[in-house]
Structure formats: C-alpha cells, structure tokens
C-alpha positions as CSV (number, residue, x, y, z in Angstrom):
1,G,72.4,118.0,159.3
2,P,71.8,116.7,155.7
3,G,74.5,117.3,153.2
4,G,77.0,118.0,156.0
5,L,75.5,121.3,156.8
6,Y,75.2,122.5,160.4
7,R,71.9,123.6,161.9
8,E,71.5,127.5,162.5
9,D,71.6,126.9,166.3
10,E,74.8,124.8,166.0
11,V,76.5,127.6,163.9
12,E,75.3,130.2,166.4
13,A,76.8,128.3,169.3
14,R,80.1,127.7,167.6
15,V,80.2,131.5,166.6
16,A,79.4,132.4,170.2
17,A,82.1,130.1,171.5
18,A,84.7,131.4,169.1
19,V,83.7,135.0,170.0
20,A,84.1,134.2,173.8
21,A,87.4,132.6,173.2
22,L,88.7,135.6,171.3
23,E,87.3,138.0,173.9
24,G,89.3,136.1,176.6
25,Q,92.5,136.2,174.4
26,V,92.0,140.1,173.9
27,A,91.5,140.5,177.7
28,E,94.6,138.6,178.5
29,A,96.6,140.6,175.8
30,E,95.3,143.9,177.4
31,E,96.4,142.7,180.9
32,Q,99.9,141.9,179.5
33,L,100.0,145.2,177.7
34,T,99.1,147.0,181.0
35,D,101.8,145.1,182.9
36,L,104.5,146.1,180.2
37,L,103.4,149.7,180.4
38,V,103.8,149.7,184.2
39,C,107.3,148.1,183.9
40,L,108.1,150.7,181.1
41,G,107.1,153.5,183.4
42,Q,109.3,152.1,186.2
43,E,112.3,151.8,183.9
44,E,111.8,155.4,182.6
45,Q,111.8,156.6,186.3
46,K,115.0,154.7,186.9
47,V,116.6,156.3,183.9
48,A,115.5,159.7,184.9
49,L,116.8,159.3,188.4
50,L,120.1,157.9,187.3
51,S,120.5,160.5,184.5
52,E,120.1,163.3,187.2
53,A,122.7,161.6,189.4
54,L,125.1,161.3,186.5
55,M,124.6,164.8,185.3
56,A,125.2,166.1,188.8
57,R,128.6,164.5,188.6
58,G,129.2,166.2,185.2
59,I,128.7,163.1,182.9
60,D,127.1,163.8,179.5
61,V,124.1,161.6,179.7
62,D,122.7,162.5,176.4
63,A,125.8,161.3,174.6
64,M,125.8,158.1,176.8
65,L,122.2,157.4,175.8
66,A,122.8,158.3,172.2
67,S,125.5,155.6,172.1
68,I,123.0,152.8,172.6
69,Q,120.4,154.0,170.0
70,P,122.0,152.2,167.0
71,E,121.9,148.9,168.9
72,Q,118.1,149.3,169.5
73,E,117.4,150.2,165.8
74,A,119.3,147.1,164.5
C-alpha cells in the first residue's frame, strides 16, 4: 500500500500464517516430548529390573548409581 504499509487483510493473512506455523512447531515439539517421555519410562523400567537383579546378588546398587551422579551434574 501507500507509504510501504500493508493492507489490514494482508497483515491478518501474515499473522494467521505465522500462527499456523508456530502451532505446527508446537505440535511437533509436543510429539517429540511424548516420544522422549516414553523412552525415559522404558529406561526407568530397565534400571528398576537390573537394580533388582543386582540387589538379589548382594550388590549395593545405590552406591553404584550414586557414583554416576557427579558426571550428570557436570
């Protein structure tokens, strides 16, 4: 339009397109988060099962797991 300004309908169309793009990105991020949470749950189950097996053999699992904590915090 005059003076380099956009018409109201052009602005609304651009805003709607930007909102749609962001909604798509949010949906994709939520899907990825869900996938990660599923994987985390599976890993927690593995740790629980292996911990039980090690404890049954007299191994101090808590000490073993505590030894990896500083690596994760670094």
